VEXTORMAR-173270 format. One record per residue (C-alpha): residue in one letter; chain; x negated, y, z negated. Coordinates in steps of 0.05 Angstrom, whole numbers, m for minus. Layout:
<atoms>
> A  A  X  Y  Z
...
</atoms>
This chain:
<atoms>
> M  A  m895  m297  m89
> S  A  m835  m339  m107
> A  A  m821  m407  m76
> I  A  m754  m407  m41
> R  A  m717  m471  m27
> K  A  m713  m496  44
> I  A  m660  m468  91
> R  A  m602  m516  98
> A  A  m573  m513  168
> G  A  m519  m550  204
> F  A  m535  m563  277
> V  A  m489  m582  334
> G  A  m501  m581  409
> F  A  m450  m571  465
> G  A  m446  m590  538
> E  A  m390  m602  588
> I  A  m364  m673  598
> N  A  m386  m677  671
> T  A  m458  m656  657
> P  A  m504  m717  651
> R  A  m502  m735  577
> D  A  m577  m748  570
> L  A  m593  m676  593
> I  A  m552  m647  537
> V  A  m576  m696  485
> N  A  m649  m689  501
> R  A  m650  m614  505
> C  A  m612  m606  439
> A  A  m659  m657  406
> A  A  m720  m618  429
> V  A  m698  m552  397
> A  A  m673  m588  335
> A  A  m743  m618  327
> S  A  m772  m548  333
> L  A  m726  m522  278
> K  A  m747  m579  232
> K  A  m820  m565  247
> A  A  m806  m492  227
> G  A  m784  m518  159
> L  A  m708  m522  164
> D  A  m671  m578  128
> L  A  m625  m596  186
> L  A  m559  m632  183
> E  A  m551  m656  255
> T  A  m491  m683  291
> A  A  m492  m709  362
> P  A  m474  m660  418
> V  A  m401  m647  432
> C  A  m367  m649  500
> D  A  m297  m628  520
> D  A  m264  m697  521
> P  A  m189  m688  531
> Q  A  m171  m722  466
> G  A  m218  m679  425
> K  A  m251  m739  392
> E  A  m320  m710  399
> S  A  m300  m646  364
> A  A  m265  m684  308
> R  A  m326  m729  298
> A  A  m375  m670  294
> K  A  m330  m632  246
> T  A  m326  m692  199
> E  A  m401  m703  200
> L  A  m417  m630  188
> A  A  m369  m627  129
> A  A  m408  m682  94
> R  A  m459  m633  65
> D  A  m462  m559  49
> F  A  m508  m513  89
> D  A  m528  m440  93
> V  A  m518  m430  168
> L  A  m487  m468  226
> I  A  m528  m468  291
> L  A  m487  m476  355
> C  A  m535  m499  409
> V  A  m502  m488  477
> A  A  m541  m531  525
> G  A  m492  m524  583
> W  A  m424  m499  603
> I  A  m371  m518  552
> P  A  m298  m497  550
> S  A  m289  m454  489
> W  A  m234  m494  457
> A  A  m281  m552  444
> V  A  m328  m506  405
> F  A  m273  m474  364
> N  A  m245  m542  346
> V  A  m311  m556  312
> I  A  m326  m489  279
> E  A  m259  m464  255
> S  A  m267  m504  190
> F  A  m333  m468  177
> K  A  m311  m397  192
> H  A  m335  m375  123
> K  A  m407  m393  142
> P  A  m456  m350  182
> M  A  m470  m380  250
> V  A  m520  m375  307
> L  A  m492  m377  377
> W  A  m554  m401  415
> G  A  m556  m411  490
> L  A  m612  m450  523
> T  A  m639  m443  594
> G  A  m652  m487  654
> W  A  m717  m516  680
> Q  A  m761  m516  741
> A  A  m758  m579  784
> G  A  m808  m574  840
> D  A  m790  m514  883
> R  A  m721  m507  852
> F  A  m694  m481  786
> V  A  m640  m525  755
> T  A  m589  m497  706
> T  A  m531  m527  667
> A  A  m498  m458  661
> D  A  m515  m450  588
> Q  A  m501  m376  587
> A  A  m434  m386  620
> G  A  m417  m424  556
> T  A  m444  m371  509
> T  A  m414  m311  545
> A  A  m346  m345  543
> L  A  m354  m352  467
> R  A  m386  m288  443
> K  A  m328  m239  446
> P  A  m275  m288  422
> M  A  m319  m305  362
> Q  A  m327  m231  348
> D  A  m253  m217  356
> M  A  m235  m276  310
> G  A  m280  m248  254
> Y  A  m337  m298  256
> T  A  m403  m276  226
> F  A  m457  m295  275
> D  A  m521  m277  312
> Y  A  m521  m284  388
> I  A  m587  m309  416
> V  A  m599  m326  489
> T  A  m658  m358  524
> R  A  m679  m322  587
> R  A  m699  m359  649
> G  A  m771  m381  647
> Q  A  m778  m371  572
> E  A  m781  m419  513
> P  A  m722  m420  464
> D  A  m733  m367  411
> V  A  m738  m412  350
> G  A  m766  m354  309
> A  A  m704  m312  319
> V  A  m659  m369  297
> V  A  m702  m381  236
> A  A  m701  m306  218
> Y  A  m625  m305  217
> A  A  m623  m371  180
> E  A  m669  m340  127
> A  A  m618  m284  118
> A  A  m562  m335  112
> R  A  m600  m372  58
> A  A  m611  m307  20
> A  A  m536  m293  24
> T  A  m521  m362  m3
> L  A  m570  m353  m61
> L  A  m540  m285  m78
> K  A  m471  m317  m87
> S  A  m494  m360  m144
> A  A  m544  m311  m176
> R  A  m536  m288  m248
> I  A  m568  m223  m271
> G  A  m580  m211  m345
> M  A  m566  m140  m370
> A  A  m586  m120  m440
> G  A  m541  m62  m459
> Y  A  m504  m16  m412
> R  A  m513  51  m377
> D  A  m580  74  m404
> M  A  m585  150  m411
> R  A  m512  154  m388
> L  A  m535  152  m316
> Y  A  m483  147  m260
> G  A  m526  118  m204
> T  A  m539  53  m242
> L  A  m466  34  m250
> Y  A  m429  m18  m208
> D  A  m361  m46  m194
> G  A  m360  m119  m215
> V  A  m303  m142  m171
> S  A  m330  m113  m105
> L  A  m401  m135  m122
> K  A  m379  m207  m133
> S  A  m334  m209  m72
> R  A  m378  m172  m23
> I  A  m449  m189  m44
> G  A  m443  m246  m94
> P  A  m483  m238  m159
> E  A  m453  m239  m228
> I  A  m481  m188  m278
> E  A  m478  m215  m349
> H  A  m482  m163  m404
> F  A  m507  m176  m474
> E  A  m525  m132  m533
> L  A  m595  m112  m554
> L  A  m575  m137  m623
> E  A  m584  m208  m595
> I  A  m655  m191  m576
> A  A  m669  m158  m644
> R  A  m645  m221  m679
> L  A  m686  m265  m633
> M  A  m747  m223  m649
> E  A  m738  m241  m722
> T  A  m743  m315  m706
> I  A  m809  m312  m669
> S  A  m865  m344  m709
> E  A  m929  m307  m726
> A  A  m968  m365  m696
> D  A  m934  m356  m628
> I  A  m946  m281  m631
> C  A  m1019  m289  m647
> K  A  m1030  m342  m593
> T  A  m997  m299  m538
> A  A  m1032  m235  m562
> E  A  m1100  m269  m558
> S  A  m1085  m295  m488
> L  A  m1064  m228  m460
> R  A  m1125  m193  m489
> K  A  m1168  m240  m447
> R  A  m1133  m228  m381
> W  A  m1115  m154  m386
> T  A  m1163  m95  m384
> F  A  m1150  m46  m441
> V  A  m1168  26  m429
> K  A  m1175  36  m504
> E  A  m1161  m3  m567
> P  A  m1087  m2  m587
> K  A  m1062  16  m656
> P  A  m1048  m42  m704
> G  A  m982  m75  m686
> T  A  m976  m47  m615
> V  A  m995  m112  m581
> E  A  m955  m154  m631
> N  A  m892  m112  m619
> S  A  m899  m122  m544
> V  A  m909  m197  m552
> R  A  m850  m205  m600
> L  A  m803  m169  m553
> F  A  m829  m208  m493
> L  A  m817  m275  m528
> A  A  m746  m254  m546
> F  A  m731  m231  m475
> K  A  m761  m295  m448
> A  A  m719  m339  m493
> K  A  m655  m304  m471
> I  A  m673  m307  m397
> E  A  m689  m381  m401
> E  A  m627  m397  m441
> R  A  m581  m365  m390
> G  A  m620  m379  m326
> Y  A  m622  m307  m303
> A  A  m650  m294  m233
> G  A  m658  m220  m247
> F  A  m661  m177  m310
> S  A  m650  m105  m331
> F  A  m646  m72  m398
> N  A  m629  m9  m437
> D  A  m697  24  m440
> V  A  m695  97  m464
> D  A  m631  95  m506
> G  A  m643  23  m526
> V  A  m712  m7  m539
> K  A  m749  60  m545
> K  A  m696  94  m588
> L  A  m676  35  m632
> M  A  m741  m4  m637
> Q  A  m787  56  m634
> F  A  m837  31  m583
> A  A  m842  28  m507
> P  A  m827  m40  m477
> A  A  m875  m34  m418
> G  A  m924  m85  m446
> S  A  m868  m134  m458
> L  A  m844  m130  m386
> T  A  m915  m133  m359
> L  A  m924  m197  m398
> L  A  m856  m223  m376
> H  A  m879  m217  m303
> D  A  m944  m253  m321
> E  A  m907  m311  m351
> M  A  m841  m317  m312
> D  A  m821  m317  m239
> I  A  m767  m263  m245
> S  A  m751  m193  m218
> T  A  m737  m137  m267
> V  A  m719  m64  m267
> P  A  m706  m19  m328
> E  A  m650  30  m346
> N  A  m592  m18  m333
> D  A  m601  m8  m259
> S  A  m547  m56  m234
> L  A  m553  m48  m159
> G  A  m628  m40  m165
> S  A  m630  m110  m195
> V  A  m586  m137  m139
> T  A  m632  m104  m88
> Q  A  m691  m140  m120
> L  A  m656  m207  m112
> M  A  m646  m191  m38
> A  A  m721  m178  m33
> R  A  m739  m243  m69
> Y  A  m690  m288  m32
> L  A  m711  m260  36
> T  A  m786  m256  28
> G  A  m808  m290  m36
> Q  A  m838  m224  m60
> V  A  m822  m198  m129
> G  A  m790  m134  m103
> A  A  m820  m86  m154
> Y  A  m785  m21  m167
> L  A  m815  48  m157
> E  A  m784  116  m171
> F  A  m792  183  m138
> Y  A  m837  236  m170
> E  A  m850  283  m112
> F  A  m830  288  m40
> L  A  m884  303  11
> T  A  m877  334  80
> D  A  m881  264  110
> G  A  m861  218  53
> A  A  m860  212  m23
> L  A  m902  202  m85
> M  A  m872  142  m120
> G  A  m893  111  m186
> V  A  m868  79  m250
> P  A  m874  106  m321
> D  A  m881  37  m353
> Y  A  m897  m29  m318
> V  A  m911  m63  m252
> P  A  m915  m138  m239
> A  A  m984  m167  m228
> E  A  m963  m188  m158
> I  A  m970  m117  m132
> V  A  m1032  m98  m171
> E  A  m1100  m88  m139
> G  A  m1148  m128  m182
> Q  A  m1136  m140  m256
> V  A  m1076  m114  m295
> T  A  m1098  m52  m334
> V  A  m1060  m26  m395
> M  A  m1067  37  m435
> P  A  m1038  45  m505
> N  A  m1000  110  m504
> A  A  m936  145  m527
> F  A  m887  190  m490
> G  A  m849  245  m527
> D  A  m820  220  m593
> F  A  m827  146  m577
> G  A  m878  103  m611
> E  A  m939  74  m578
> G  A  m931  20  m526
> L  A  m975  m15  m475
> L  A  m969  27  m413
> N  A  m987  m9  m349
> V  A  m1035  36  m310
> S  A  m1058  m13  m257
> R  A  m1077  7  m187
> L  A  m1026  m14  m134
> K  A  m1038  m49  m68
> T  A  m1034  m5  m6
> G  A  m1015  m18  67
> K  A  m952  m26  107
> V  A  m890  m25  62
> T  A  m814  m24  64
> L  A  m771  14  15
> F  A  m698  m3  9
> R  A  m637  m1  m37
> L  A  m567  m27  m38
> G  A  m516  29  m48
> S  A  m441  31  m57
> N  A  m383  79  m54
> G  A  m315  55  m74
> G  A  m331  m18  m60
> N  A  m363  m3  8
> Y  A  m435  m24  9
> V  A  m494  m1  51
> L  A  m568  m17  55
> H  A  m616  42  59
> V  A  m682  22  90
> V  A  m746  60  109
> T  A  m815  34  129
> G  A  m881  69  119
> T  A  m953  64  99
> A  A  m974  65  26
> R  A  m1039  98  6
> T  A  m1074  111  m60
> P  A  m1048  178  m87
> I  A  m1087  240  m107
> P  A  m1103  248  m182
> W  A  m1038  268  m218
> E  A  m1003  261  m285
> E  A  m933  265  m314
> A  A  m925  317  m368
> G  A  m906  291  m436
> W  A  m955  234  m447
> A  A  m1002  237  m506
> P  A  m1070  262  m483
> P  A  m1110  239  m447
> A  A  m1051  232  m399
> P  A  m1051  168  m357
> Q  A  m1047  164  m282
> L  A  m985  122  m273
> P  A  m983  63  m224
> S  A  m964  98  m160
> L  A  m968  104  m85
> E  A  m963  159  m34
> I  A  m918  130  20
> V  A  m919  162  89
> F  A  m853  146  123
> D  A  m849  121  195
> T  A  m790  167  207
> P  A  m779  241  189
> A  A  m777  249  114
> D  A  m714  292  117
> D  A  m676  235  149
> F  A  m690  193  87
> I  A  m683  249  35
> Q  A  m612  267  57
> K  A  m590  195  47
> V  A  m628  178  m16
> M  A  m585  137  m64
> S  A  m623  132  m130
> Q  A  m686  148  m168
> H  A  m705  74  m160
> Y  A  m722  40  m94
> I  A  m748  m30  m85
> L  A  m816  m42  m53
> L  A  m834  m97  m3
> Y  A  m901  m104  30
> G  A  m901  m109  105
> D  A  m849  m85  155
> Q  A  m787  m122  131
> R  A  m734  m81  168
> K  A  m712  m136  216
> R  A  m704  m186  159
> L  A  m663  m136  119
> E  A  m620  m119  180
> A  A  m606  m194  189
> L  A  m584  m200  116
> A  A  m540  m138  123
> S  A  m509  m170  184
> V  A  m494  m235  147
> L  A  m463  m194  90
> S  A  m425  m149  138
> I  A  m454  m85  110
> P  A  m485  m28  150
> V  A  m558  m7  149
> I  A  m573  67  145
</atoms>
C-alpha cells in the first residue's frame, strides 16, 4: 500500500444574518472538527452571512485564497441567500466542491431547524447550471452529518489533483504495433491531467553498461534470499534481470515518475534477448511505483487512479478466457508482491524465441475485487468498472512456454453483473485490479473528472 498525502480541503460555513450567530458558528465548528478527526487538512474560514455590503463574503474569499486545496466544502448550517455563497465560491469554480446541508436538533418536545435545506435546495440547480463540479450531500432529520460521504468525495478530489501533476515514464512507443495502448496527449493532459514522457530504450541500454558488478552481485544475492525459485536459473539470468532493474530504477528516480510502462515484446525481449519479468518484479520490491508493460498508456493512467484513490498498487491483469459468469485473468510475466499470497515465487523460463527470464509464478490473493480501465474515443473519456469475486483458478497453462509450462499468476473472477454486459464494453486486453468493492470511490473520481462510468 502506498502512503497518500493528506486531503487538503477548504471549509466555509453559511447562515443567514438574522439567525443567531453562535448557532451557525458552533454547528460549523462541530462538523469541521469531525472532518479533521477523519484526517483532512482543513483550511477554515469563519461562517459567512448575507450582510448587505458583502464584507463577510469578501473576507472568506480572501482567506480561502491564501492556500491551495483539493476540494472546497460548503457547509450550509441555515438558510442563506444564494448570492452570498456565489460571492465566495466564484473564484474557486475550477475546484471540486461539496454542497453540504446540516439538519436541526431536538429541543425538549420540539424540533428546531434553521432551514438548512432551504439554503442547499436554492443552490443546487444554479450551481449545476453554472457548470460547478460538486457533490450534493444533505443531512436528514434525526441523523448525524454524513462525514464519511464528504470524505469520500474529498478523496476523489485529492486523486484528481494528484493526477494533474503526475508524470509517467514510457520506454519506447507502441509495443507490437497495438492500437488500444495509444493515447492523445492533448486531451489526456486537459481532461485527466498526467504527462506521459517518452524516452528510448537506448538510454536504458547505456545505463545498463554503467552498473557495477558489485551492485549487481549485491542485489542478486539479496533477491535469492527473499524469492522462492522453482528451479535454478541459467548462468546470467539473474544478473540480466538485476542489471535491467537497476537501469530502470535509475531512470525512474532521476525523472520522478509516478507510473512506468515499457516496450516489452518488440523492445526488451527482441533487442536484449531476455524477458524483463524478473526486473519488474524486483522493481516492485524496491520501489513504490505502478507499472504495466507494452506501452499501455491509458493502462498506466488507470493505475495512477487506483493508487491515488486507494493507496493500492493497481496491478494489471489481462484476459485469457471468458467464463459463463466472468473471466480467467492472468499475466505472462510479473505481479507486484503486494497482491501475492505468501512469498514471491519465480521460475526461470523462456517463451518462443526469447531468451530465459525470471517469470513470476506467484499465487495471487483472492476475495472481493474491482476491475476497471480508463478508455477514450476521440478525446472523450469513460471509466469501465465491474466488481466481482476472485478465486484460485483451475490448473491451466499458456501454450508456447518451454516445458514444463508454468501456471501463470492468475485469478478466475466471477462478475457481480452478467458477463455479457461487461464483454460487450471491454476496452483492452489489460484491466487494473483493486481489492475490495471500489465502485463508489471510482464513481466519485469520475464525477470530479466529469467523465461517465459504464
